[in-house]
N, C-alpha and C positions, 0 to 999 in steps of 0.2 A: 376198202373197196376199191378197184379200178375202173377209171376213170379214161374211154376212149375219146380224144384228142384230136380235132381235121390236124391232116399234115403241113396244112401254111398257116402253123399260127406265128405271132410277128416273131418269137425267139429261131422256129426255124427256119424262118428267113432273113434268118442273122439282126433281127433288131434287139436292142437291150434297153432298158431306162438309165436313162444318164443321170448323175448325182444331182444336185440342185447346186453344189456350186459350178457346174460347167456353165458355160456363155448361153444369158437367154438372148431369144428373139421378144420378149415384153412379159407378163405376169397378168393373169386373170383374175379377177374380180366380180362376183355378182355383188350388185347395190344391193344394201340392206333397205326392204321393207315391210317387211311382215310383223309387227309393231308385236304382238304375241311370243317370238322368241325371248324378247327382252319385256318381258311384264311388266308395265307400267314405270319402265324408266329405257325408253326406245330413242327421245327425242335426243342424247347425248349422239348415239352412234353413228349417224351420218357425218359427223364430224370427225369421228374418229378415225376412218374411212377417209374423210377427206386429208387428214394428215397423212396417213400412208401412203395419199396418190401420192403429193405433193414431195415425197421423199425419195416413192419409188420411180415417181416421171422424172427426176434428175442422173435416176441409172439406167433405164431403160421405158421402151414404150409399156403402156397400161393398156390394156382391154378392159374392160365393165361393161356385162352381160344387162342390160336394161328390156321394158316392155316393151315399150315404143320411145318416138321419139320427143314426146312432152315429157317424158320421165327422163332422156337423156338429158334436156333444159334444165331441167331443174338440178341436175347433177348439175353440169356444165356451170350456171352458175353461183353453182357451192363451191368447185375448185376454182374458179375465178377468184374468189373471196381470198383465195386462198395464195393467190398465183402463181396457180400451176398451167404449163404452159399448153395452149388447147391441142399444138401438134402436136404434143406428148403421148394423146388421149384418146382413143377410138372406140367409140360404143357401137355393139352387137344386142342386134334386136331380137334376143333369147329369150321367152319368158322363163321366170325363176319361182319357183315356189317360197327361199330362203337363201340366205346368203353363205352358206358355209358353201366357197367353190373346192375346197379343198377336196372335199369328197363326190362331191356330183360333177365337177369339171372334168374336162379330156386331161387324160392318162397319157401325156408324150411318151415314144421310144423314138430311138434311133439306129438308122445304122451308115457305117460308112459303104459306099462303094464306088473305084475308079478316082478318088482325092475327092469326091463327093460326100457330103452329110445328110439323108437323109429322112425325114421325119412320118408318124404315121399316130393316131390317136386309137389307146381302147376304150370303147366306150362297157364299162366294167353294170353290172345291174346296181342298182341302185336303193334302199329302201327305207332311208333316214333311221338307221341303225337299228335296225327291228322294227321297223314300223310303229315306231314308239311318235312322230310327228306327221302325220298324215293331214293334207295329201301332199306327194310327195313327185308324180307323173310328169310334170314340167321339170323339174330339177336332172329327173332319171334318163331323160333323151337329150339334158344339154351336150353331152359331147359327140354324138350323133351331128345333130344341127351342127356344133361348128364343125365338123371333118366339113358335112355337107357344102357349107357356106367357102370355105375355104383352100377344098377340093383335096382334101389329102385323105388318104388311106384308111382304113375303118376297120378295127375287128372289135367284133363283139363276143365276149368271152363265155357269156350266157350264166356267169355268177354273179353273186353281189360279191361288192369289196370297196373298201374306203381308201381314198388317196392318202388320209388321216394314219392309216392302220399299216403304213410300210412304209420302210427309209431303208436307200440305197445307196452302198459308195460309188457308180458306176463301172466297178470293175467284176460285178459276180455276188456281191455279198447283199442279202437282205434282212432287213431288221424288222420283228413284229411281234406279237403277243397271241395268248393261249386264248386271254381271257376274252378276245376279240373275232380273231379268225374262226376260233374254234364255237362259237357261241352258236346254240342253236336257232337261234332266231338269223340268222343269216342263210349258211347252209346246212341245212340238217341232213341231206342227204348224203354228202362230204364227210369223209374223217382225214384226218391231219397229213396221211399220204398223199390226196387227192389231192386237195390243196394245194402243196407243196407244190407236185404235177402243173397245176393251173401257172403257179406262181413262176416256175421255170419255164414254161411254155411261152407264156405272152408278158411277161418281162425281162426273159435272157439273162435270168440270175444262176445261175451254181450252188451259194450258201447260202440256207438262211437257217433263218435266227432265231429262237423262240424265247420271249422274256414272260412271264407269269401277266399277273395283275396290275391293272394300271390304278390311278390315282384315284381320292377318294372325290363322290360329287362329279366323275366324269360318264357322263350318259351314253358315251358309246360304246362300250363294255371294255374300254383299256386300251387308247390310242398310240399308238408311240411315237407319235407326234408332242405327246404329254408328258414322256419319261425321257428317251436314248435315242440322239441322234448321231449320224454321220457328220463330221467336220473335214475331214480327213479320209484318201481311199484307204488309211491303217488307223484314225480316229476316230472315239466316239466322246460324246461329252453324255451324262445321265445324272439326273434329281437325286439327291438324297436328303431324308428328314433324318437333323440334326437333333430332334428333342425324341428321347425313345418312348416320351408319351401319347405321340399325335400317331391317329390312326395310319398317316401315310409311312410310319418309319420301319417299321416287320416286309409289307409288300415292296416296297427301295429298297431294301439290304437285300432281298432276294434275288432281286433282278441285279443287282449289282455282284452278287456269288456268281450267278450266272453266266455274267457279263465276263468275270474275270477268267474261268473256264473255255470261255469262246475262243474261235477262230476266223480269220478271215477264209477268203476263197483260194490262197495259197497255204493253210494249212501254218497263217501266224499268225503269232496272241494279237489282240488287239492292245491298241495304248487307247488307258480307260480316265479321260477329264471329269472328274470331280463339281456338278453343278449342284449351290444350295436350294431349298424349295423356299418360297417366300411363306411367309405365318401364315394361317389360317386367313381366308378372304371368305366371309358370311354377306350373306345380304338377304334380308327377310326370313334369317332362319335359316336360311340353306348355307352350306358348306361350297366355295365353287370350284371348277377343277384349274385353279390358277398354277402356273407353270411355267419358270424360264428356257426351258424348251420347246414352248411352241415358237419360237424366232420363227426368220423369214429371211433365206440369201438370195439376195438376189446380186445385180452386177457387179454394182459398188459398194452396196452397201446390208447391213444386217437389219431389219428390223428387232428389236427385241422388246417383249413382254414384259411393262412393269407394274406395279400392285402396292406404291406408297409404303412400300416396306423396306429396312433397315440392308436386305439383301440384295435389293435391287442396283444396288451401285455392285459392291463384288460379281453379282452371275455378270452383270456386262463388261468388269472390267476383266472380268475370265474369259470370255467373246471376244471380246478385241485381243487378247493377244492370240485368241486360234485364230483370226480372221487379222494378221495385221495387213494385206493389202485391199482390207474394205474398212467402211465406216463405220462403228456401230450405236446405233440412233432408237434410245430409249422412246416406248411409244406409253403411255399410260392405259394402260387396258385395264384401271379397275372398274369401270361401267361397263366396256364391252365383255368381261368376262360374268359379268350377270348373263346374256345369252349361253353360255357353258362351251365359250369356244374362244382363243385372240387371232393372233395375228396369223401363223400356219393354217390357223383352219379354214382362212376366208382370202388365202390365197391358192395361186397354181398356176407354176413355170409354163411359161413354152421356150422350150430349148430352142437354142437358134440351128441355122443349116447353111450350108456355105456350100 
């Protein structure tokens, strides 16, 4: 299916999406307030966010979306109890429906011109993972509101895409999944080739690598940030299930097999590091999408979700070996994951400019 894209897309103008490990100006969060996202278990969630902010604020500026000044004051009080330096946190008055800033937040692209790095924002369409959790109208306009507030160039591709569904190495290669991007609840009018054209045009990538299915319990239809992540331009970590009787075993083995056949933008094979999966995390009879791949790379730290599982230590040690200049910090996400997302799902990086 042929798509006619406007000529002045970010890719055509020299922009590209940088890798997550490249220097950040800040990390964006949308403060949690929708109790229905953690049914009957919302109470500990703001405290988990505060723990993340405490570690992030020592690494970079933290920008937090809140509804109003009264909301900001409540968050300031909670962060103050954690000893967070208030000068390291900025509040932005953008109404949100929910807390999943990875998916509804600004998708930044950058370009280098005359020794300076310039930054712009993509505002992809957002429909709460296929209209699963309305309303989402406030979340859908967050990137545009941020671009207006910050006075930054804005691009609007006009199709649905969540930040958790893509991962890039910053050199021209992108990872995603067929189960999510090709799902009819996102862009039913687009085929694979048309979606690839959007990715190339708005993210400045050349090589697009497609994995298959996501993990059990993932209501996003298979986001890549629960499966496989770039940790350097030529290296990915990918989760594997070691128990052949587990329902995640076959799809994760299939993804691993695909990765072994894939190459980067230069045609070179990927270096693949296997991460374990935690044992099943179940709440109220529902298996949750617990994965160590849902970590977040900040300037000086890597925040890793843990689940009170024997594999926690192994996963953190593996990631620490891959990020020798950053400190890996485990964050207990056993209660956060009841919302069906973890650390990467609630964070969004703002790349630095110079």
